[in-house]
C-alpha positions as CSV (number, residue, x, y, z in Angstrom):
1,M,59.2,-49.8,-20.5
2,S,57.2,-52.5,-22.4
3,G,58.9,-55.7,-23.0
4,Y,57.3,-56.0,-26.4
5,T,59.4,-55.4,-29.6
6,M,58.3,-52.1,-31.2
7,E,57.4,-53.4,-34.7
8,P,55.0,-51.7,-37.3
9,A,51.6,-53.3,-37.1
10,T,50.2,-55.1,-40.2
11,P,47.2,-53.3,-41.7
12,M,44.1,-55.6,-41.7
13,E,40.9,-55.2,-43.5
14,I,37.5,-56.1,-41.9
15,S,35.7,-58.1,-44.6
16,P,32.0,-57.4,-45.2
17,R,31.4,-61.1,-44.4
18,V,32.4,-60.4,-40.7
19,L,29.5,-58.2,-40.1
20,P,25.8,-59.1,-40.7
21,S,24.5,-57.7,-44.0
22,S,21.1,-57.1,-42.3
23,D,22.5,-54.4,-40.1
24,Q,21.2,-50.9,-40.9
25,W,23.0,-47.7,-40.0
26,S,20.5,-45.7,-38.0
27,P,22.4,-43.4,-35.5
28,V,20.5,-41.5,-32.8
29,L,22.0,-38.1,-31.9
30,A,22.2,-37.3,-28.1
31,V,22.8,-33.6,-27.5
32,P,23.9,-32.6,-24.0
33,A,22.2,-29.6,-22.6
34,P,24.8,-26.8,-22.4
35,V,25.5,-25.6,-18.9
36,C,27.7,-22.8,-17.4
37,R,28.7,-23.0,-13.7
38,L,30.3,-20.0,-11.9
39,E,31.8,-20.5,-8.3
40,N,31.9,-17.7,-5.7
41,F,29.2,-15.8,-7.4
42,L,28.3,-13.4,-4.6
43,G,31.4,-13.8,-2.4
44,A,31.4,-15.0,1.2
45,E,30.0,-12.0,2.8
46,R,26.9,-11.5,0.6
47,A,26.3,-15.2,0.3
48,G,26.3,-15.5,4.1
49,A,24.0,-12.6,4.5
50,L,21.6,-13.9,1.8
51,L,21.4,-17.3,3.6
52,E,20.6,-15.7,7.0
53,Y,17.8,-13.7,5.2
54,A,16.3,-16.8,3.7
55,I,16.4,-18.6,7.1
56,A,14.8,-15.6,8.9
57,R,11.9,-15.5,6.4
58,A,10.8,-19.1,7.1
59,D,7.2,-18.2,8.0
60,D,6.9,-16.3,4.5
61,F,7.5,-19.3,2.2
62,T,4.7,-21.0,0.6
63,A,4.3,-24.3,-1.3
64,G,5.8,-24.2,-4.8
65,T,3.4,-25.0,-7.8
66,V,3.4,-26.2,-11.3
67,V,1.3,-25.4,-14.4
68,D,-0.3,-28.1,-16.6
69,P,0.7,-27.4,-20.1
70,L,-2.7,-28.5,-21.6
71,T,-5.3,-27.2,-19.0
72,G,-3.4,-24.3,-17.5
73,Q,-4.3,-25.5,-14.2
74,V,-2.0,-24.8,-11.1
75,S,-1.1,-27.6,-8.8
76,R,1.7,-29.3,-6.7
77,K,1.9,-32.4,-8.8
78,G,5.4,-33.6,-9.1
79,R,6.9,-30.9,-6.9
80,D,7.6,-30.6,-3.1
81,S,9.4,-27.4,-2.3
82,L,8.7,-24.0,-0.6
83,V,9.0,-20.7,-2.6
84,L,9.3,-17.0,-1.7
85,P,9.2,-14.6,-4.6
86,V,12.1,-12.1,-4.3
87,T,13.7,-9.1,-6.1
88,S,17.2,-7.8,-5.5
89,E,19.0,-5.0,-7.1
90,V,22.4,-6.5,-6.1
91,F,21.6,-10.0,-7.4
92,S,20.3,-8.6,-10.7
93,A,23.5,-6.6,-11.1
94,H,25.6,-9.7,-10.6
95,L,23.4,-11.4,-13.2
96,A,23.9,-8.6,-15.8
97,D,27.5,-8.4,-15.3
98,C,28.1,-12.2,-15.9
99,L,25.6,-12.7,-18.7
100,P,28.0,-11.7,-21.7
101,L,30.4,-14.4,-20.5
102,V,27.6,-17.0,-19.8
103,Q,26.1,-16.4,-23.3
104,E,29.5,-17.0,-25.0
105,V,30.0,-20.3,-23.1
106,L,26.3,-21.4,-23.9
107,D,26.6,-20.1,-27.6
108,H,23.4,-18.1,-26.7
109,R,22.6,-15.3,-29.2
110,A,19.3,-13.8,-27.9
111,A,18.8,-10.6,-26.0
112,L,18.2,-10.9,-22.3
113,T,16.6,-8.0,-20.5
114,R,14.4,-9.1,-17.6
115,S,14.3,-11.8,-14.9
116,L,11.9,-13.5,-12.6
117,T,13.3,-14.8,-9.3
118,V,12.1,-17.0,-6.3
119,L,13.8,-18.2,-3.2
120,T,13.3,-21.9,-2.8
121,A,13.9,-24.3,0.1
122,H,13.9,-28.1,-0.1
123,G,13.7,-30.2,3.0
124,E,13.0,-33.9,3.8
125,G,11.6,-35.4,0.5
126,G,11.9,-32.1,-1.4
127,H,12.0,-32.7,-5.1
128,F,10.9,-31.3,-8.4
129,G,10.1,-33.8,-11.2
130,T,11.3,-33.7,-14.8
131,H,10.2,-30.5,-16.4
132,T,11.2,-27.5,-18.6
133,D,10.8,-23.9,-17.5
134,A,8.3,-23.1,-20.3
135,S,5.7,-21.9,-18.0
136,R,8.0,-19.1,-16.7
137,V,8.7,-17.4,-20.1
138,R,6.7,-16.8,-23.2
139,D,9.6,-17.8,-25.5
140,V,11.3,-20.8,-24.0
141,S,13.6,-21.2,-27.1
142,T,15.6,-18.1,-26.2
143,A,15.3,-17.9,-22.4
144,L,17.9,-19.0,-19.8
145,S,17.4,-20.4,-16.4
146,A,19.8,-19.9,-13.6
147,V,20.0,-21.6,-10.1
148,Y,22.0,-20.2,-7.4
149,Y,22.8,-22.4,-4.5
150,L,22.9,-21.5,-0.7
151,H,23.3,-23.8,2.4
152,R,24.8,-24.0,5.9
153,R,28.3,-25.6,6.0
154,P,28.6,-28.4,6.9
155,R,25.5,-29.3,4.9
156,G,22.4,-30.2,6.8
157,F,20.9,-32.0,3.9
158,G,21.6,-34.8,1.4
159,G,20.6,-35.2,-2.1
160,G,19.0,-32.3,-4.0
161,Q,21.2,-32.6,-7.1
162,L,20.1,-31.0,-10.3
163,R,19.8,-33.4,-13.3
164,L,20.0,-31.8,-16.8
165,Y,18.8,-34.3,-19.5
166,D,20.1,-34.7,-23.0
167,T,18.1,-34.1,-26.0
168,V,17.7,-37.1,-28.5
169,V,17.3,-36.4,-32.3
170,N,16.1,-39.2,-34.2
171,D,14.7,-39.0,-37.9
172,G,14.5,-35.3,-37.4
173,R,12.4,-35.5,-34.2
174,A,13.6,-34.2,-31.0
175,R,12.6,-35.6,-27.4
176,P,14.2,-35.8,-23.9
177,A,16.7,-38.5,-23.5
178,E,17.2,-40.8,-20.5
179,S,20.7,-39.7,-20.1
180,Y,21.7,-36.7,-18.0
181,R,24.6,-34.8,-16.3
182,T,24.3,-34.1,-12.5
183,V,25.1,-30.7,-10.8
184,E,25.9,-30.6,-7.1
185,P,24.2,-27.9,-5.1
186,E,27.5,-26.1,-3.8
187,H,27.2,-23.1,-1.6
188,D,27.7,-19.8,-3.5
189,T,27.7,-21.3,-7.0
190,I,25.3,-20.7,-9.8
191,V,24.5,-22.6,-12.9
192,F,23.0,-21.4,-16.1
193,F,21.2,-23.6,-18.7
194,P,18.6,-23.1,-21.5
195,S,15.1,-22.8,-20.2
196,S,14.0,-25.4,-22.7
197,A,16.3,-28.1,-21.2
198,F,14.5,-30.9,-19.4
199,H,15.7,-31.0,-15.8
200,E,14.7,-32.2,-12.4
201,V,15.8,-31.8,-8.6
202,V,16.3,-35.2,-7.2
203,P,14.7,-35.9,-3.7
204,S,16.6,-34.4,-0.7
205,T,17.0,-35.5,2.9
206,C,17.1,-33.3,6.0
207,P,17.7,-35.4,9.1
208,S,17.4,-32.6,11.6
209,G,14.2,-31.2,10.2
210,R,15.3,-27.7,10.9
211,F,14.6,-25.1,8.3
212,S,18.1,-23.7,8.6
213,D,19.4,-27.1,7.3
214,H,17.3,-27.0,4.1
215,R,18.8,-26.7,0.6
216,F,18.1,-23.1,-0.6
217,T,18.4,-21.6,-4.0
218,L,17.6,-18.4,-5.8
219,T,16.0,-19.6,-9.0
220,T,15.8,-17.2,-11.9
221,W,14.4,-17.2,-15.4
222,I,16.0,-14.7,-17.8
223,S,14.3,-13.6,-21.1
224,D,13.8,-10.7,-23.5
225,E,10.7,-8.6,-22.8
226,E,10.5,-7.2,-26.3
227,S,10.9,-10.6,-28.1
228,D,8.2,-12.1,-25.7
229,A,5.8,-9.7,-27.1
230,R,6.3,-10.5,-30.7
231,P,4.2,-13.4,-32.1
232,D,7.1,-14.3,-34.5
233,A,9.3,-15.0,-31.6
234,R,7.3,-18.1,-30.6
235,P,8.9,-21.5,-31.1
236,D,6.5,-22.4,-33.9
237,A,7.7,-19.6,-36.0
238,R,11.3,-20.9,-36.4
239,P,13.8,-21.0,-38.1
240,D,15.2,-18.2,-35.8
241,A,18.6,-16.7,-36.5
242,R,19.0,-16.1,-32.9
243,L,19.1,-19.9,-32.2
244,S,22.0,-22.3,-32.5
245,R,21.1,-25.7,-33.9
246,T,21.3,-27.2,-30.5
247,A,18.9,-24.6,-29.1
248,Q,16.5,-25.3,-31.9
249,W,16.5,-29.1,-31.1
250,M,15.9,-28.4,-27.4
251,A,13.1,-26.1,-28.1
252,D,11.5,-28.6,-30.4
253,A,11.6,-31.1,-27.6
254,A,10.3,-28.8,-25.0
255,E,7.4,-27.6,-27.2
256,G,4.9,-29.9,-25.6
257,T,5.6,-28.4,-22.2
258,R,4.9,-24.9,-23.1
259,P,1.4,-23.7,-21.8
260,L,-1.2,-23.3,-24.6
261,H,-2.6,-20.2,-22.9
262,D,-0.4,-17.3,-21.5
263,A,-0.9,-16.9,-17.8
264,E,-1.6,-13.5,-16.5
265,G,1.2,-13.8,-14.0
266,D,3.8,-16.2,-12.6
267,H,2.2,-19.1,-10.8
268,D,4.6,-18.8,-7.9
269,G,4.1,-15.0,-7.7
270,A,7.4,-14.0,-9.1
271,M,7.5,-10.4,-10.5
272,P,9.5,-9.5,-13.7
273,V,12.4,-7.2,-13.0
274,A,14.4,-5.3,-15.7
275,L,18.1,-6.3,-15.8
276,P,20.4,-3.3,-15.5
277,P,23.2,-2.7,-18.2
278,S,26.2,-5.1,-17.6
279,G,29.2,-3.5,-15.7
280,P,32.8,-4.3,-16.5
281,A,33.5,-6.4,-19.5
282,T,33.3,-10.1,-18.8
283,R,33.5,-11.6,-22.3
284,L,35.9,-14.3,-23.1
285,R,39.4,-13.1,-24.2
286,T,41.7,-14.9,-26.4
287,S,45.5,-14.5,-26.2
288,G,46.7,-11.3,-27.8
289,N,43.4,-9.4,-27.2
């Protein structure tokens, strides 16, 4: 116990003379990007089989690309990774089953009916600079991004963390912040976050140089096919009842990264796949329900 006598403290008032009168109250709001992380997403057997599949398809991967939001030109600027467009009924079913829970955690209200998925591999120097996923979906304000991690154990790579940047709101204007949270690439885990969130993959190392030691992911963009086709679903048509206030701020900040012209297809060749109906109920339950 403390040796101090437990006596009531005397209330004190801080006089206005203590603080400079020239100070102005001008707070800046920093909003963290909401994120939902699930462990043991596919299970040991399926995760292991998927990793071996990715390694076996080494010769089919190609260089990942980006889209300039103003010109629509496709390049590799700011990105060093390998990609392989894929589809999977099993993976889509897992996504559909967990989405009700994920949407509750993220306070996400929009319908989600389809996905685009690519396998990615990051080796020595692999990275993806700060960006949003606006080039992957028409309505970035309502879409979700998901990154599922795969790798050999023990890890054959270093780095490769995901950084999710906060959104700063000042005088009604939203922009990406310098602050961020970090997500470690753990085997058989998946993270979901709004596609409007600014994020990056920090550089990785791969001392062995072997493809099997790379950092692998299944990266997926989940959206609503019907709302994508409606002009009034675009971010410049807000307010949108489907969006939380946080989602609206993030969409405002991401607006400058949305391509001005719709592309005919995904720049990495991913194909849209309809999500099946969800299986067993996965919504959060409160005690007594």
